C-alpha positions as CSV (number, residue, x, y, z in Angstrom):
1,M,80.8,-29.0,140.3
2,A,78.3,-29.4,137.5
3,S,76.5,-26.3,138.6
4,A,79.7,-24.3,138.2
5,V,80.0,-25.5,134.6
6,A,76.4,-24.5,133.9
7,V,77.0,-21.1,135.4
8,A,80.1,-20.5,133.4
9,A,78.3,-21.4,130.3
10,A,75.4,-19.1,131.1
11,A,77.8,-16.3,131.7
12,T,79.4,-16.9,128.3
13,L,76.1,-16.8,126.6
14,A,75.2,-13.5,128.3
15,F,78.5,-11.9,127.5
16,T,79.3,-13.0,124.0
17,G,76.2,-14.6,122.4
18,L,75.8,-18.1,121.3
19,P,79.1,-19.9,120.6
20,G,79.5,-22.0,117.5
21,L,78.2,-25.5,118.1
22,T,79.2,-28.7,116.3
23,S,77.5,-31.9,117.1
24,S,76.6,-35.2,115.5
25,A,73.8,-37.5,116.4
26,D,76.1,-40.4,115.7
27,A,79.1,-39.1,117.6
28,A,80.1,-41.3,120.5
29,P,79.6,-39.8,123.9
30,K,82.7,-38.8,125.9
31,P,83.7,-41.2,128.6
32,P,83.1,-40.0,132.1
33,N,85.7,-37.8,133.7
34,P,87.8,-39.9,136.1
35,G,88.4,-36.9,138.3
36,M,91.6,-36.4,140.4
37,L,92.8,-36.6,143.9
38,C,91.1,-33.9,146.0
39,R,94.4,-32.9,147.5
40,D,95.8,-32.2,144.0
41,Y,92.6,-30.6,142.8
42,F,92.7,-28.1,145.6
43,D,96.5,-28.0,146.2
44,L,96.3,-29.3,149.8
45,A,98.9,-31.0,151.8
46,E,98.8,-34.8,151.8
47,D,99.2,-35.0,155.6
48,L,96.5,-32.5,156.4
49,V,94.9,-33.3,159.7
50,A,91.1,-33.1,160.0
51,I,89.7,-30.4,162.2
52,V,86.4,-32.3,162.5
53,E,85.5,-35.8,161.4
54,M,82.9,-36.3,158.7
55,P,79.7,-37.6,160.5
56,D,78.1,-40.9,159.5
57,G,74.4,-39.9,159.6
58,D,72.5,-36.7,159.5
59,A,74.2,-33.9,161.3
60,S,74.2,-30.1,161.9
61,R,77.1,-28.0,162.8
62,A,76.8,-26.5,166.3
63,K,75.9,-22.8,166.3
64,S,79.0,-22.0,168.3
65,Q,81.1,-23.3,165.4
66,W,79.5,-21.3,162.5
67,D,82.1,-19.3,160.7
68,T,83.0,-17.5,157.5
69,Y,84.9,-18.5,154.4
70,E,86.1,-16.1,151.7
71,Y,86.6,-16.2,147.9
72,E,87.5,-13.8,145.1
73,N,84.8,-12.7,142.7
74,P,86.5,-11.3,139.6
75,G,83.4,-9.4,138.6
76,K,83.1,-7.5,141.8
77,K,85.9,-5.1,140.8
78,W,83.4,-3.5,138.5
79,D,80.7,-2.8,141.1
80,G,81.2,1.0,140.7
81,L,81.4,1.1,136.9
82,Q,78.6,3.1,135.2
83,G,77.4,2.6,131.6
84,P,79.2,4.0,128.6
85,S,78.6,7.5,127.3
86,E,76.8,8.0,124.1
87,A,80.1,8.5,122.3
88,D,81.6,5.3,123.9
89,Y,78.5,3.4,123.0
90,K,78.7,4.4,119.3
91,R,82.4,3.6,119.2
92,L,82.1,0.2,120.7
93,E,79.0,-0.7,118.8
94,L,81.1,-0.7,115.6
95,E,83.7,-3.1,117.0
96,T,83.1,-6.7,115.8
97,K,85.6,-8.3,118.1
98,E,86.0,-8.1,121.9
99,P,88.5,-5.4,122.8
100,P,91.9,-6.5,124.1
101,K,92.7,-7.0,127.7
102,S,94.6,-3.7,127.7
103,R,91.2,-2.0,127.5
104,P,89.4,-3.7,130.4
105,V,86.6,-1.1,130.7
106,D,85.8,-1.3,127.0
107,R,85.7,-5.1,127.3
108,V,82.9,-4.8,129.9
109,W,81.0,-2.2,128.0
110,W,81.3,-4.2,124.8
111,K,79.9,-7.3,126.4
112,W,77.0,-5.4,127.8
113,I,76.2,-3.8,124.4
114,R,76.0,-7.2,122.9
115,A,73.8,-8.5,125.7
116,S,71.5,-5.5,125.6
117,K,71.0,-5.9,121.8
118,K,70.2,-9.6,122.2
119,N,67.8,-9.0,125.1
120,P,66.9,-5.3,125.5
121,N,64.1,-6.0,128.0
122,A,66.4,-7.8,130.4
123,F,69.6,-6.0,129.9
124,G,68.8,-2.6,128.5
125,D,69.9,-0.9,131.7
126,F,73.6,-1.3,132.3
127,T,73.4,-1.3,136.1
128,Y,71.0,-4.3,136.0
129,W,73.3,-6.2,133.8
130,R,76.3,-5.3,135.9
131,D,74.8,-6.4,139.2
132,I,72.8,-9.4,137.9
133,I,75.0,-10.9,135.2
134,L,78.5,-9.5,135.4
135,I,79.1,-9.6,139.1
136,K,76.7,-12.4,140.2
137,N,77.6,-15.0,137.6
138,A,81.3,-14.4,138.0
139,G,81.1,-15.3,141.7
140,N,79.1,-18.5,141.5
141,D,81.9,-20.9,140.6
142,P,84.6,-19.3,142.9
143,R,82.1,-19.4,145.8
144,G,81.2,-23.1,145.2
145,K,84.9,-24.1,144.8
146,A,85.9,-22.2,148.0
147,F,83.2,-23.9,150.1
148,E,84.2,-27.3,148.6
149,K,87.8,-26.7,149.5
150,K,86.8,-25.7,153.1
151,I,84.9,-28.9,153.6
152,I,87.7,-31.1,152.2
153,K,90.4,-29.2,154.2
154,E,88.5,-29.1,157.5
155,H,87.5,-32.8,157.3
156,G,90.9,-34.0,156.1
157,L,89.6,-35.5,152.8
158,V,93.1,-35.6,151.2
159,G,94.0,-39.3,151.3
160,D,94.4,-41.6,148.2
161,D,90.8,-42.6,148.4
162,W,89.2,-39.2,148.0
163,I,88.5,-38.2,144.4
164,C,87.1,-34.9,143.2
165,Q,85.0,-34.1,140.1
166,K,84.6,-37.8,139.1
167,E,81.7,-38.4,136.7
168,F,79.2,-41.3,136.8
169,D,76.5,-42.4,134.4
170,F,73.2,-43.5,136.0
171,T,70.3,-44.9,134.1
172,D,66.8,-44.4,135.5
173,P,65.0,-47.8,135.3
174,D,61.6,-46.1,135.0
175,T,62.4,-43.8,132.1
176,G,65.4,-45.5,130.5
177,K,67.3,-42.2,130.3
178,T,70.9,-42.1,131.3
179,H,72.1,-39.1,133.3
180,R,75.7,-38.1,133.7
181,R,76.4,-36.9,137.3
182,Q,79.6,-35.3,138.5
183,A,80.4,-35.9,142.1
184,D,82.0,-33.1,144.1
185,V,83.8,-35.7,146.2
186,W,83.8,-39.5,146.0
187,N,85.6,-42.1,148.2
188,K,86.7,-45.0,146.1
189,S,87.0,-47.3,149.1
190,T,83.7,-46.7,150.8
191,G,81.7,-45.5,147.8
192,Q,80.5,-42.4,149.7
193,Q,79.7,-39.3,147.5
194,L,79.6,-35.8,148.9
195,E,77.5,-33.1,147.2
196,I,78.7,-29.8,148.6
197,K,76.5,-26.8,148.2
198,S,77.5,-23.2,149.2
199,N,73.8,-22.3,149.1
200,G,70.7,-24.0,150.5
201,H,69.3,-26.0,147.6
202,P,70.4,-28.6,145.0
203,D,70.9,-27.7,141.3
204,P,67.8,-28.7,139.4
205,K,70.0,-30.0,136.6
206,Q,71.6,-32.5,138.9
207,K,68.4,-33.8,140.4
208,P,67.6,-36.4,137.6
209,G,71.0,-37.9,138.1
210,D,70.5,-38.2,141.8
211,I,67.1,-39.7,141.4
212,A,68.4,-42.2,138.8
213,W,71.2,-43.2,141.2
214,S,68.7,-43.6,144.1
215,K,66.9,-46.3,142.1
216,Q,70.1,-48.3,141.3
217,K,70.5,-51.7,142.9
218,E,74.2,-51.7,142.4
219,S,76.4,-48.7,141.9
220,P,80.0,-47.5,142.7
221,V,78.3,-44.8,144.7
222,K,77.1,-46.5,147.8
223,S,75.8,-43.5,149.7
224,L,75.2,-39.8,149.2
225,K,75.6,-37.0,151.7
226,Y,74.5,-33.4,150.9
227,V,76.5,-30.7,152.6
228,F,74.9,-27.3,152.9
229,A,76.5,-24.0,153.8
230,E,73.1,-22.2,154.2
231,P,69.7,-23.2,155.6
232,Q,68.0,-25.7,153.4
233,E,65.2,-24.4,151.2
234,K,62.0,-26.4,150.5
235,S,63.4,-27.6,147.2
236,A,66.3,-29.2,149.1
237,K,64.1,-30.9,151.7
238,D,61.8,-32.2,149.0
239,H,64.7,-33.6,147.0
240,L,66.3,-35.3,150.0
241,N,63.0,-36.8,151.0
242,E,62.5,-38.3,147.6
243,L,66.0,-39.7,147.6
244,K,65.7,-41.2,151.1
245,K,62.4,-42.8,150.1
246,N,64.1,-44.4,147.0
247,A,67.3,-45.4,148.8
248,P,66.6,-46.0,152.5
249,G,69.6,-45.6,154.7
250,K,71.8,-44.3,151.9
251,V,71.1,-40.6,151.9
252,T,72.1,-38.2,154.6
253,E,72.5,-34.4,155.1
254,Y,75.1,-32.3,156.8
255,N,74.2,-28.7,157.6
256,Y,77.7,-27.2,157.9
257,R,76.7,-23.6,158.4
258,S,79.2,-21.1,157.1
259,R,78.9,-17.6,155.5
260,K,80.6,-16.4,152.4
261,A,82.8,-13.2,152.4
262,E,83.2,-12.0,148.8
263,L,86.5,-10.3,147.9
264,A,87.4,-8.4,144.8
265,P,90.7,-8.5,142.8
266,G,92.6,-5.2,142.4
267,G,91.9,-2.8,139.6
268,G,88.5,-2.2,138.1
269,V,86.1,0.6,139.1
270,R,84.8,0.2,142.6
271,D,81.6,1.4,144.3
272,K,82.7,4.4,146.4
273,S,80.7,4.1,149.6
274,T,81.6,6.5,152.4
275,T,79.1,5.2,155.0
276,M,80.1,6.3,158.6
277,Q,83.4,7.8,157.2
278,P,84.6,11.0,158.7
279,P,84.9,13.8,156.1
280,G,88.2,13.9,154.2
281,S,88.8,10.2,154.8
282,K,90.5,8.2,152.1
283,G,89.6,4.7,151.1
284,V,86.3,2.9,150.6
285,T,83.9,1.7,153.2
286,G,83.6,-2.0,152.7
287,G,81.7,-4.8,154.3
288,G,78.6,-7.0,154.3
289,A,76.2,-4.1,154.0
290,Q,77.6,-2.4,151.0
291,D,76.7,-4.9,148.3
292,L,73.2,-5.2,149.5
293,I,72.7,-1.5,149.8
294,R,74.2,-1.0,146.3
295,E,71.7,-3.5,144.8
296,S,68.8,-2.1,146.7
297,R,66.4,0.1,144.6
298,P,64.7,3.2,145.8
299,N,61.1,1.9,145.8
300,P,59.1,-1.3,145.7
301,K,58.3,-1.0,142.0
302,D,62.0,-0.7,140.9
303,M,63.0,-3.4,143.4
304,K,60.5,-5.8,142.0
305,E,61.7,-5.2,138.5
306,F,65.3,-5.8,139.7
307,L,64.4,-9.0,141.4
308,D,62.3,-10.3,138.5
309,R,65.2,-9.8,136.2
310,K,67.6,-11.4,138.7
311,N,65.4,-14.5,139.0
312,A,65.0,-14.7,135.3
313,A,68.7,-14.7,134.8
314,D,69.2,-17.2,137.6
315,P,66.3,-19.7,137.4
316,N,68.2,-22.3,139.4
317,R,68.9,-19.8,142.2
318,L,72.6,-20.4,142.2
319,Q,73.4,-16.9,143.2
320,P,73.7,-16.0,146.9
321,K,71.1,-14.1,148.8
322,G,70.6,-10.5,147.8
323,P,68.7,-7.6,149.3
324,G,65.3,-9.1,148.5
325,G,64.9,-10.6,151.9
326,V,66.1,-7.6,153.9
327,D,63.5,-5.2,155.3
328,F,65.4,-2.0,155.1
329,T,62.5,0.0,156.6
330,T,63.6,-1.6,159.9
331,L,67.3,-0.7,159.5
332,E,69.0,0.6,162.6
333,L,72.6,1.1,163.8
334,R,73.2,-1.5,166.5
335,Y,77.0,-1.6,166.9
336,I,79.9,0.8,166.7
337,G,83.4,-0.4,167.3
338,K,86.3,1.3,169.0
339,P,87.5,4.2,166.9
340,V,91.3,4.0,166.4
341,K,92.8,6.9,164.5
342,G,93.7,5.8,161.0
343,K,92.3,2.3,161.4
344,G,88.7,2.9,160.7
345,V,85.6,1.9,162.7
346,D,83.6,-1.3,162.5
347,Y,79.8,-0.8,162.5
348,S,76.8,-3.0,162.1
349,F,73.2,-2.4,161.2
350,S,70.3,-4.7,162.1
351,A,67.2,-5.3,160.0
352,K,64.4,-7.7,160.0
353,E,64.5,-10.7,157.6
354,V,61.4,-11.3,155.4
355,P,60.7,-13.9,152.8
356,E,63.0,-13.6,149.8
357,D,61.9,-11.3,147.0
358,T,59.4,-9.4,149.2
359,A,61.4,-6.4,150.3
360,G,64.9,-5.0,149.6
361,W,64.1,-1.5,148.6
362,G,65.1,1.8,150.3
363,G,68.5,0.5,151.6
364,K,70.5,3.5,150.3
365,E,68.1,6.0,151.7
366,K,67.9,4.4,155.2
367,A,71.7,3.9,155.4
368,Q,72.2,7.5,154.3
369,L,69.8,8.7,157.0
370,I,71.6,6.8,159.7
371,N,75.0,8.2,158.5
372,D,73.7,11.7,158.4
373,A,72.0,11.6,161.8
374,F,75.2,10.1,163.3
375,F,77.3,13.0,162.0
376,T,74.7,15.5,163.0
377,W,74.8,14.4,166.6
378,L,78.6,14.7,166.5
379,A,78.8,18.0,164.7
380,L,76.3,20.1,166.6
381,T,76.8,21.1,170.2
382,P,74.1,19.6,172.4
383,E,72.3,22.8,173.3
384,K,71.0,22.8,169.7
385,F,69.2,19.5,170.1
386,W,65.7,20.7,170.7
387,V,62.4,21.2,168.9
388,N,59.4,23.1,170.2
389,L,55.8,23.3,169.0
390,N,54.2,26.0,171.1
391,P,51.5,28.4,169.9
392,D,53.0,31.1,172.1
393,Q,56.4,30.7,170.5
394,P,56.4,30.6,166.7
395,D,59.9,32.0,166.7
396,K,61.3,29.1,168.7
397,I,60.4,26.0,166.7
398,M,63.9,24.6,166.6
399,D,67.6,25.6,166.3
400,S,68.3,27.0,162.8
401,A,71.2,24.6,162.2
402,F,69.4,21.6,163.5
403,G,66.4,22.6,161.3
404,K,68.6,22.0,158.2
405,T,69.2,18.3,158.9
406,D,67.1,15.2,158.5
407,A,67.6,14.4,162.2
408,G,65.9,17.6,163.2
409,R,63.2,17.1,160.7
410,I,62.4,13.7,162.0
411,L,62.2,14.9,165.6
412,L,59.8,17.7,164.8
413,E,57.6,15.5,162.6
414,A,57.5,12.9,165.4
415,D,56.2,15.6,167.7
416,L,53.3,16.3,165.3
417,E,52.6,12.6,164.7
418,L,52.4,12.1,168.4
419,K,49.5,14.6,168.6
420,R,47.5,12.5,166.1
421,D,48.1,9.2,167.8
422,F,47.3,10.7,171.2
423,A,44.1,12.0,169.9
424,D,43.2,8.7,168.4
425,A,44.1,6.8,171.6
426,M,41.8,9.2,173.6
427,N,38.7,8.5,171.4
428,P,36.3,6.6,173.7
429,K,34.5,5.2,170.6
430,K,37.7,3.3,169.7
431,R,39.1,2.1,173.0
432,P,37.4,1.0,176.2
433,E,40.3,2.4,178.2
434,A,39.7,5.8,176.7
435,D,36.0,5.5,177.7
436,Q,37.0,4.7,181.2
437,Y,39.3,7.7,181.3
438,W,36.7,10.2,180.2
439,K,34.1,8.8,182.7
440,S,36.7,9.1,185.5
441,L,37.3,12.9,185.0
442,P,36.1,15.3,187.6
443,R,33.0,17.5,186.6
444,N,32.5,21.2,186.7
445,A,29.4,22.9,188.0
446,E,27.5,22.1,184.7
447,G,28.3,18.4,185.0
448,I,30.7,18.6,182.0
449,P,34.0,16.5,182.2
450,C,36.7,18.8,183.5
451,W,39.8,18.3,181.4
452,F,43.1,20.2,181.5
453,Q,46.0,21.3,179.4
454,V,48.7,18.7,179.2
455,R,52.2,18.4,177.9
456,N,53.1,14.9,176.8
457,W,56.3,13.7,175.4
458,I,58.4,10.7,174.2
459,E,61.4,9.8,176.3
460,P,63.7,6.8,176.3
461,D,62.7,4.0,178.5
462,T,65.4,1.9,180.2
463,A,68.0,1.3,177.4
464,V,70.2,-1.8,177.5
465,V,73.7,-1.5,176.1
466,R,76.9,-3.4,176.5
467,E,80.5,-2.6,175.8
468,E,82.6,-5.5,174.5
469,N,86.1,-5.4,173.2
470,G,86.2,-1.6,173.0
471,G,82.9,-1.3,171.0
472,I,79.3,-0.8,172.1
473,H,76.4,-3.1,171.3
474,I,73.1,-1.2,171.4
475,L,70.9,-4.0,172.5
476,D,67.5,-2.5,173.3
477,T,66.2,1.1,173.0
478,P,62.6,1.2,174.0
479,L,60.7,4.5,174.2
480,K,58.0,5.6,176.5
481,V,55.3,8.3,176.4
482,K,54.3,10.4,179.4
483,A,51.9,13.2,180.2
484,Q,52.0,16.1,182.7
485,Y,49.7,19.0,183.5
486,L,50.7,22.3,182.0
487,K,48.6,25.4,181.8
488,I,49.0,28.0,179.1
489,D,47.2,31.2,178.2
490,N,47.0,31.2,174.4
491,M,44.2,28.7,174.0
492,P,41.8,28.9,171.0
493,G,38.2,27.8,171.0
494,D,36.1,27.0,174.0
495,P,38.4,25.0,176.3
496,Y,36.0,24.7,179.3
497,L,38.9,24.5,181.6
498,C,38.6,24.1,185.4
499,E,40.9,25.0,188.2
500,F,42.6,21.9,189.5
501,N,44.2,21.5,192.9
502,E,47.4,19.5,193.2
503,A,45.6,16.2,194.2
504,E,43.3,16.4,191.1
505,K,46.2,17.1,188.8
506,K,48.1,14.2,190.1
507,A,45.1,11.8,190.0
508,T,44.3,12.8,186.4
509,E,47.9,12.5,185.3
510,D,48.1,9.0,186.8
511,R,44.9,7.9,185.1
512,M,46.2,9.3,181.7
513,N,49.5,7.5,182.1
514,R,47.7,4.3,183.0
515,L,44.8,4.3,180.5
516,I,46.0,6.4,177.5
517,M,49.8,6.4,177.3
518,P,50.4,2.6,176.9
519,E,48.6,2.6,173.6
520,V,50.5,5.6,172.3
521,E,53.7,4.1,173.6
522,R,53.0,0.9,171.8
523,R,52.7,2.8,168.5
524,V,55.9,4.8,169.1
525,N,57.9,1.6,169.7
526,N,56.3,-0.5,166.9
527,D,54.5,1.5,164.3
528,P,56.4,2.1,161.0
529,R,55.5,5.8,161.2
530,Y,58.0,6.2,164.0
531,A,60.7,4.0,162.4
532,E,62.8,7.0,161.5
533,L,62.6,8.3,165.0
534,R,63.9,5.0,166.3
535,R,66.6,5.0,163.6
536,V,68.0,8.4,164.5
537,Y,67.8,7.5,168.2
538,T,70.1,4.6,168.0
539,A,72.5,6.7,165.9
540,R,72.5,9.3,168.7
541,V,73.6,6.6,171.2
542,A,76.4,5.5,168.9
543,A,77.5,9.1,168.3
544,E,77.7,9.8,172.1
545,F,79.9,6.7,172.4
546,I,82.3,8.2,169.8
547,R,82.3,11.5,171.6
548,Q,83.4,9.8,174.8
549,Q,86.2,7.9,173.1
550,D,87.4,11.1,171.3
551,A,87.5,12.9,174.7
552,K,90.0,10.3,175.8
553,T,92.1,10.1,172.7
554,P,91.5,12.1,169.5
555,T,89.9,9.9,166.8
556,D,89.3,10.3,163.1
557,Y,86.0,12.1,164.1
558,H,87.9,14.7,166.1
559,K,87.4,17.6,163.7
560,V,83.7,16.9,163.3
561,I,82.8,17.0,167.0
562,N,81.2,20.2,168.1
563,S,82.2,21.9,164.8
564,N,78.6,23.1,164.4
565,D,79.0,22.6,160.6
566,V,76.4,20.2,159.3
567,S,76.7,21.3,155.6
568,S,77.9,17.9,154.7
569,W,74.8,16.2,156.0
570,P,71.9,18.3,154.7
571,L,68.2,17.6,154.1
572,R,68.1,15.2,151.2
573,G,65.9,13.7,148.5
574,E,62.2,14.5,148.7
575,N,62.8,16.4,152.0
576,K,65.5,18.8,150.6
577,D,63.1,21.7,150.6
578,W,61.5,20.9,153.9
579,T,61.0,23.7,156.4
580,R,60.3,23.7,160.1
581,E,57.6,26.3,159.5
582,S,55.6,23.8,157.4
583,V,55.3,21.5,160.4
584,Y,54.4,24.5,162.6
585,Q,51.6,25.5,160.3
586,A,50.3,21.9,160.4
587,Y,50.5,22.0,164.1
588,L,48.4,25.2,164.2
589,K,45.8,23.7,161.9
590,S,45.6,20.7,164.3
591,L,45.1,23.1,167.1
592,R,42.4,25.1,165.4
593,E,40.5,22.2,163.9
594,G,41.3,19.3,166.2
595,E,42.2,15.7,165.4
596,Q,39.2,13.7,166.6
597,Q,35.5,14.3,167.2
598,W,32.9,12.1,168.9
599,E,29.7,12.1,170.9
600,H,30.2,10.7,174.4
601,D,27.9,10.2,177.4
602,A,30.4,11.6,179.8
603,G,28.6,14.9,179.1
604,G,28.8,18.0,176.9
605,G,29.9,16.4,173.7
606,P,30.8,16.4,170.9
607,Y,34.5,17.0,171.5
608,T,37.5,17.8,169.4
609,I,41.0,17.5,170.7
610,S,44.5,18.7,169.8
611,V,47.4,16.9,171.5
612,G,51.1,16.4,171.2
613,G,54.8,16.8,172.3
614,V,58.1,15.0,172.4
615,D,60.8,15.2,175.1
616,F,63.9,13.1,175.3
617,S,65.3,15.0,178.3
618,K,66.1,11.9,180.2
619,Q,67.6,8.6,179.2
620,P,67.6,5.9,182.0
621,K,70.0,3.1,181.1
622,R,70.4,-0.4,182.6
623,N,73.7,-2.1,182.8
624,M,73.8,-5.5,181.4
625,T,76.3,-7.7,183.3
626,K,78.8,-9.8,181.5
627,P,77.2,-13.1,182.7
628,R,73.8,-12.0,181.5
629,F,75.2,-10.8,178.2
630,D,77.1,-14.1,177.7
631,T,73.8,-15.9,178.4
632,E,71.3,-13.9,176.4
633,H,73.6,-12.8,173.6
634,R,76.2,-15.5,173.5
635,Y,76.9,-15.3,169.8
636,L,76.3,-11.6,169.2
637,P,80.0,-10.5,169.4
638,R,80.9,-13.1,166.8
639,E,77.9,-12.5,164.6
640,T,78.6,-8.7,164.8
641,K,82.2,-9.3,163.8
642,S,81.1,-11.5,160.9
643,S,78.5,-8.9,159.8
644,V,81.3,-6.4,159.1
645,R,82.2,-8.7,156.2
646,T,78.9,-10.4,155.2
647,L,75.2,-10.7,155.9
648,T,74.5,-12.7,159.0
649,D,71.3,-14.2,160.5
650,N,70.2,-15.6,163.8
651,A,72.2,-12.9,165.6
652,K,70.3,-13.2,168.8
653,D,69.4,-16.4,170.6
654,G,65.7,-17.0,170.6
655,E,65.0,-14.2,168.1
656,K,64.3,-15.2,164.6
657,N,64.2,-13.1,161.5
658,L,67.0,-10.8,162.6
659,L,69.8,-9.9,160.2
660,L,73.1,-8.0,160.8
661,L,74.9,-6.3,158.0
662,G,77.8,-3.9,158.5
663,G,81.2,-2.7,157.3
664,N,84.4,-0.9,158.2
665,T,85.0,2.7,157.3
666,V,88.5,2.1,155.8
667,A,88.7,-1.7,155.3
668,S,89.4,-3.0,151.8
669,D,87.7,-6.1,150.4
670,L,90.5,-6.6,147.9
671,S,91.7,-10.2,148.0
672,G,95.3,-9.1,148.0
673,G,94.8,-6.4,150.7
674,G,95.5,-2.7,150.3
675,D,93.6,-0.1,148.5
676,T,92.4,-0.2,144.9
677,P,94.5,1.9,142.5
678,D,91.4,3.4,141.0
679,P,90.0,6.8,141.9
680,T,89.0,7.1,145.5
681,P,85.6,8.6,146.6
682,T,85.3,12.4,146.5
683,P,85.8,13.3,150.2
684,T,83.0,15.1,152.0
685,P,84.3,18.7,152.9
686,T,85.8,19.0,156.3
687,P,83.8,21.3,158.6
688,T,85.2,24.8,158.5
689,K,84.7,25.3,162.2
690,P,86.3,22.4,163.9
691,G,85.6,22.2,167.6
692,E,87.3,20.7,170.6
693,P,86.2,17.3,171.7
694,T,84.1,17.0,174.8
695,D,86.0,16.2,177.9
696,K,83.0,14.6,179.5
697,P,79.7,13.1,178.4
698,T,77.3,15.5,176.9
699,D,75.1,17.7,179.1
700,P,72.3,19.2,177.0
701,T,70.7,22.3,178.2
702,T,67.0,23.3,178.4
703,P,65.5,24.4,175.1
704,P,64.4,28.0,174.9
705,A,60.7,27.3,175.5
706,T,58.7,28.1,178.6
707,G,56.7,25.0,178.1
708,G,59.7,22.9,177.5
709,S,61.2,20.1,179.5
710,S,63.8,20.6,182.1
711,G,67.4,20.3,181.1
712,G,70.2,17.8,181.7
713,T,70.7,15.8,184.9
714,G,74.4,16.6,185.1
715,G,74.6,14.3,188.2
716,K,75.9,10.8,188.3
717,D,73.2,8.2,187.8
718,P,74.0,4.8,189.3
719,H,71.7,3.3,186.7
720,G,72.7,5.5,183.8
721,D,76.1,4.1,182.8
722,L,76.7,1.7,180.0
723,A,77.2,-2.0,180.8
724,D,80.1,-3.4,182.7
725,T,83.0,-4.5,180.6
726,G,83.5,-7.4,182.9
727,S,85.4,-5.5,185.5
728,S,83.9,-3.7,188.6
729,T,84.0,-0.3,186.8
730,P,81.0,0.6,184.6
731,V,81.5,2.5,181.4
732,G,80.1,6.0,181.9
733,M,79.4,6.8,178.3
734,I,76.1,8.6,178.8
735,A,76.1,9.2,182.5
736,G,75.6,12.9,181.9
737,L,73.6,12.6,178.8
738,A,70.4,14.4,179.6
739,A,69.0,13.9,176.1
740,A,69.5,10.6,174.2
741,L,68.2,12.2,171.0
742,A,67.6,15.8,172.0
743,A,66.2,18.0,174.7
744,I,62.9,18.6,173.0
745,G,60.5,20.9,174.8
746,G,57.3,22.8,174.5
747,G,55.3,19.8,173.4
748,L,51.9,20.8,174.5
749,V,48.7,18.7,174.8
750,W,45.3,20.0,175.3
751,W,41.7,19.2,174.3
752,K,38.7,21.4,174.0
753,R,35.0,21.0,173.6
754,R,33.6,22.6,170.4
755,R,30.0,23.7,170.7
756,T,27.6,22.3,168.2
757,A,25.1,24.7,166.4
758,D,22.1,23.7,168.5
759,Q,24.1,24.4,171.7
760,E,25.2,27.9,170.8
């Protein structure tokens, strides 16, 4: 491919500087390359039988046939290499020649030093140069060649008529310029040319040759078919439209969707990811998620800088998609495979797809959070899964061990966030439903609306899951918000409470759940402020599945489960100094000062309110039958399997902009198989207090708060099992799981009227 030659040249320039050039204006041009038989070029059998025939006109590969091809990227073996030390830099800076092959690390550093001196703004940072130039450029040609071979092999293009890499000269009659064009594949009998693209757009350098050909009256190239591995970008569609306009009936397209899986050769220095790996594991977590997460930067500013440099180094967009189109703020764990001791576990995240170069930041942080939450749910015994904001119980905010984890932090902060959203949703100046609610309240003897103390909480709505091939797909995990009357004694301010009979309590609860809760619920399920809550929730479901599997047969996670040692998964980053008391103080401030204030004609205003609470003491679940799963998620098992190796899209029928990216906790991406001989990741310490696996699904207990929610169900819920596996027996993973995330109690809701100065 001409594009491959261009990339190789670009890589040479970046690594070694400008080569010596000798040219003469009078030198005769080289004759066009005659090419060679495709079967010889790709070392294919002469009698290879086509799997599918090459279509005559425009065609698209059926979604049921989308697959994955693989190739080796020699640069990928350096994805874990860091920049040289100051001493190494000074040493290599003095060397005038590239170090020998016996010093491979020095060779890489030496090339970077030369590139950074030539262009310090673009390549002054080693990791930018490593990811953008060293790894990306090294993979372009192998990827293109691998997809070409796939097309030729699967379509049986191995006869005596099929020629690869043949060159043609086309003169544009309008400009008089002659353009040399290399054909990926050309049939000397029919004159058909195939231009095979492993991405979704043509090489700009090849366009003039195509356009010149399209204006020819006579040519050995009788027709042109573009074959794309990825969805066509606008540049491809515009180019094809121009060619079709110039050469009616001679230009067609073939969308042969297939995803790349990039392998690495042995040796080198690899990125040592341990995502979802049990402590003490050997090997490197590999898969489609790891490259994207490695390239992701911590914030939008750094990500934009990375993408700007990447695009500047790849103006023709020859490199495959990177993290720029992945919205990591929506990252959630959506699949966990069957854990087989010593064999690792497949897993898959989901994330929303956004326009390229508009996102991509925060991948490491979000993946780390999911990993830490997953292990927190495994390590702690379930009676510790509670948080409690109650003015009567400052000593019972949350379990001390749970309070040292990000999962616990997120649950407690969600409790406080719920107060604010509840207050906002009850403001009659903002929502007509809130106005209707306040006007519907009973009145006291003074004609003032009679409100009462309320506990409200978040709990899982009917979750939809499906076990397939020993693993579990977490298909839908909606949350709902509810409210319930709860009287307490330690109330500040002037509450103007009334005594309610049971009928009044029930009627007011019903009105609140009908007029106020839907808006709060919408925010909990969709607002980015609750994204972390949703993230740790899906991790909880996955962890419970692992618990159940371990109860049957010990897994690699056996020593973690119920160990009560979460030291390997502490509070991290900007939250490393977080304390539960800080949230409690914010809660008391909200209680004292209120969250909203307004004048209202229901009587007795203005009002300030303080509200809140979270409770996941129940988790109803709905089985998804195999027929429905096969209908609504026909390709999800295959897409999930593919995501373990590479980024996938269109994972769910009828749902666009959804990506899957995953990995395996011990799988190697080495092209020859086996583990890399280079140093393995430093293992996370094994918990010092290993516990026994649960012999039944978790049964969380009631948190130690008088205002808390009731504890586990313990009983068998006919609607609480996981989905059928296709047999008549449902999978009872979370049948006894009384808290999908945690049993979180003591979330109290109340509002009060604050007297104004002229009323006192």
